MIRONU-472080 format. One record per residue (C-alpha): residue number from 1; residue in three letters; chain; x, y, z. Coordinates in steps of 0.2 Angstrom, whole numbers, plus 5000, padded with zeros to 4 digits. Each point is the difference from the previous one (the first is absolute). Layout:
NUM_ALA_A_X_Y_Z
...
This chain:
1_UNK_A_4897_5067_4937
2_UNK_A_4986_4994_5011
3_UNK_A_4999_5005_5018
4_UNK_A_5004_4982_5006
5_UNK_A_5015_4999_4989
6_UNK_A_5006_5017_5006
7_UNK_A_4998_4995_5018
8_UNK_A_5009_4984_4997
9_UNK_A_5015_5009_4992
10_UNK_A_5000_5013_5015
11_UNK_A_5001_4985_5012
12_UNK_A_5016_4994_4992
13_UNK_A_5007_5017_4996
14_UNK_A_4996_5009_5017
15_UNK_A_4993_4987_5012
16_UNK_A_5014_4987_4999
17_UNK_A_5014_5013_5001
18_UNK_A_4991_5009_5015
19_UNK_A_4999_4984_5009
20_UNK_A_5018_4995_4997
21_UNK_A_5006_5017_5006
22_UNK_A_4990_5001_5016
23_UNK_A_5003_4982_5004
24_UNK_A_5019_5001_4998
25_UNK_A_5000_5016_5010
26_UNK_A_4991_4992_5014
27_UNK_A_5011_4985_4999
28_UNK_A_5016_5011_5000
29_UNK_A_4994_5010_5015
30_UNK_A_4994_4984_5010
31_UNK_A_5017_4992_4997
32_UNK_A_5011_5015_5001
33_UNK_A_5007_4997_4983
34_UNK_A_5007_5017_4998
35_UNK_A_5016_4995_5010
36_UNK_A_5004_4988_4986
37_UNK_A_4995_5012_4985
38_UNK_A_5004_4996_4983
39_UNK_A_4994_5007_4983
40_UNK_A_4985_4989_4998
41_UNK_A_4995_5004_5018
42_UNK_A_5002_5018_4997
43_UNK_A_4990_5000_4984
44_UNK_A_4986_4991_5007
45_UNK_A_4999_5010_5016
46_UNK_A_5000_5016_4991
47_UNK_A_4986_4994_4989
48_UNK_A_4990_4994_5015
49_UNK_A_5002_5017_5009
50_UNK_A_4995_5009_4984
51_UNK_A_4984_4990_4999
52_UNK_A_4996_5007_5017
53_UNK_A_4999_5017_4993
54_UNK_A_4983_4995_4994
55_UNK_A_4985_5000_5012
56_UNK_A_4999_4984_5010
57_UNK_A_4982_4998_4995
58_UNK_A_5005_5001_4982
59_UNK_A_5014_4987_5002
60_UNK_A_4988_4988_5009
61_UNK_A_4987_5002_4987
62_UNK_A_5012_4997_4985
63_UNK_A_5007_4984_5009
64_UNK_A_4982_4994_5004
65_UNK_A_4994_5002_4982
66_UNK_A_5016_4992_4994
67_UNK_A_4998_4983_5010
68_UNK_A_4997_4989_4985
69_UNK_A_5016_5007_4991
70_UNK_A_5010_4999_5016
71_UNK_A_4995_4982_5002
72_UNK_A_5005_4997_4981
73_UNK_A_5016_5008_5004
74_UNK_A_5004_4988_5015
75_UNK_A_4996_4985_4988
76_UNK_A_5013_5007_4988
77_UNK_A_5012_5003_5015
78_UNK_A_4999_4982_5004
79_UNK_A_5002_4993_4983
80_UNK_A_5014_5012_4992
81_UNK_A_5015_4992_4993
82_UNK_A_5013_5014_5000
83_UNK_A_5011_4991_4988
84_UNK_A_4986_4999_4987
85_UNK_A_4995_5018_5003
86_UNK_A_5018_5006_4998
87_UNK_A_5000_4992_4982
88_UNK_A_4984_5010_4995
89_UNK_A_5009_5017_5002
90_UNK_A_5014_5005_4989
91_UNK_A_5017_5001_5010
92_UNK_A_5002_5018_4994
93_UNK_A_4983_5005_5007
94_UNK_A_5005_4992_5017
95_UNK_A_5016_5009_5001
96_UNK_A_4992_5017_4996
97_UNK_A_4987_4996_5013
98_UNK_A_5014_4996_5013
99_UNK_A_5008_5017_4996
100_UNK_A_4984_5010_5001
101_UNK_A_4996_4991_5017
102_UNK_A_5016_5007_5007
103_UNK_A_4998_5017_4993
104_UNK_A_4983_5002_5008
105_UNK_A_5008_4998_5017
106_UNK_A_5014_5012_4997
107_UNK_A_5000_5014_5013
């Protein structure tokens, strides 16, 4: 794998999720969302806090180096058809993912 391909993949695998975790955590704190809670809220805020375990300079560097992948992600966000996407994944796989999601959050 070339260095360029590696950096692009890392941008999608680490950069985009880091940005999502940090941004959702910030949104949550600024809007006092904890009072409403919910499973997705809990999952995303736990992830955002876990990202903060890394050095802030490292986080900033990862996000900075992932700008192109982050921009590509936002284009996908704006063009995603949830109905079409749900047809591409077998129903059993979706059900198993749902069950795993709740197991992850068990105390």
